[in-house]
C-alpha positions as CSV (number, residue, x, y, z in Angstrom):
1,M,-318.9,42.9,-73.7
2,N,-319.8,46.2,-73.7
3,I,-318.6,47.5,-70.7
4,S,-320.9,50.4,-70.9
5,S,-324.2,48.8,-70.8
6,T,-323.0,46.6,-67.7
7,A,-325.8,46.9,-65.0
8,V,-324.2,47.9,-61.8
9,P,-325.8,45.6,-58.8
10,P,-327.9,47.3,-56.0
11,L,-326.4,48.1,-52.7
12,P,-327.6,45.8,-49.9
13,S,-330.8,46.7,-48.0
14,S,-328.9,46.7,-45.0
15,I,-326.9,50.1,-46.1
16,P,-328.8,53.0,-46.7
17,P,-327.9,54.7,-49.7
18,S,-327.7,58.3,-48.2
19,S,-325.1,57.4,-45.6
20,P,-321.9,59.4,-45.4
21,V,-319.1,57.0,-46.1
22,P,-316.3,57.4,-43.5
23,A,-313.2,59.4,-43.6
24,P,-310.3,57.4,-44.5
25,S,-307.7,57.3,-41.5
26,T,-304.8,57.9,-43.7
27,P,-304.2,61.5,-45.3
28,C,-304.8,61.0,-48.8
29,L,-301.4,59.8,-50.5
30,S,-301.8,62.7,-53.4
31,R,-301.2,65.6,-51.3
32,Q,-297.8,64.1,-49.8
33,P,-294.8,62.8,-51.7
34,S,-294.5,59.1,-51.2
35,P,-291.4,58.0,-49.3
36,P,-288.4,56.6,-52.0
37,M,-289.4,52.9,-52.2
38,S,-286.3,50.3,-51.7
39,S,-286.2,47.5,-53.4
40,P,-286.4,44.2,-51.6
41,M,-283.5,43.1,-52.3
42,S,-281.6,46.0,-50.5
43,A,-283.6,45.7,-47.9
44,P,-282.1,43.2,-45.5
45,L,-285.0,40.9,-44.0
46,S,-285.5,40.7,-40.2
47,S,-285.6,37.3,-38.4
48,D,-289.8,38.1,-37.9
49,D,-290.0,38.5,-41.9
50,M,-288.4,35.1,-42.8
51,P,-290.8,32.6,-41.5
52,S,-293.8,34.3,-43.5
53,T,-291.5,34.8,-46.5
54,S,-290.7,31.1,-46.8
55,V,-294.3,30.3,-46.2
56,A,-295.6,32.6,-49.2
57,M,-292.8,31.5,-51.4
58,G,-294.2,27.7,-50.4
59,E,-297.1,28.7,-51.4
60,V,-296.3,30.3,-54.9
61,V,-294.5,26.9,-55.2
62,K,-297.5,25.2,-54.8
63,L,-299.8,27.1,-56.9
64,A,-296.9,26.9,-59.6
65,K,-297.1,23.1,-59.6
66,E,-300.7,22.8,-59.4
67,Q,-301.2,25.1,-62.2
68,T,-298.5,23.2,-64.4
69,A,-300.2,20.1,-63.7
70,L,-303.5,21.5,-65.0
71,L,-302.0,23.0,-68.1
72,K,-300.4,19.7,-69.2
73,T,-303.7,18.3,-68.8
74,V,-305.4,20.7,-71.1
75,A,-302.5,19.8,-73.3
76,E,-303.3,16.5,-73.2
77,D,-307.0,16.8,-73.5
78,G,-306.5,19.3,-76.3
79,K,-304.4,16.6,-78.4
80,V,-306.7,14.0,-78.1
81,L,-309.6,16.5,-79.0
82,T,-307.5,17.4,-81.7
83,T,-307.2,14.0,-82.8
84,E,-310.8,13.3,-82.5
85,V,-312.1,16.3,-84.8
86,V,-309.5,15.7,-87.7
87,N,-310.9,11.9,-87.6
88,A,-314.3,13.1,-87.5
89,I,-313.6,15.7,-90.4
90,K,-312.0,12.4,-92.3
91,E,-314.8,10.3,-91.9
92,Q,-317.2,13.2,-92.9
93,S,-315.3,13.6,-96.1
94,S,-315.2,10.0,-97.4
95,D,-319.0,9.8,-96.4
96,S,-319.5,12.7,-98.6
97,K,-317.4,11.5,-101.5
98,E,-319.2,8.1,-101.4
99,F,-322.5,10.0,-101.4
100,I,-321.4,12.0,-104.5
101,N,-320.8,8.9,-105.9
102,L,-324.0,7.1,-105.1
103,M,-325.7,10.4,-106.7
104,K,-323.7,9.9,-109.9
105,S,-324.5,6.4,-110.2
106,I,-328.2,7.6,-109.6
107,L,-328.2,10.2,-112.0
108,E,-326.6,7.9,-114.8
109,K,-329.6,5.7,-114.1
110,M,-332.0,8.0,-114.8
């Protein structure tokens, strides 16, 4: 797909195109140096952070299990499909050989 030819959807009719964009409430990050980032491992978690972290990890584990199950299904279906395609190719090859033999016998009788 060519990105430059992708059409941009029109603006919703409820927003006039000439309306000013509201200024952000925080100052621009490029003007201020960013504070040093601490790694999650070095910063101790407060008791308030623990429930949301465990819930988030539970959701991640749940999604990972769902994706694993889907991938297993896709792999199994892929194996079945591959077997069916191989069998169809073998059958077509056999039919083609039979057709060639019939054509040879017809040509010999002519």
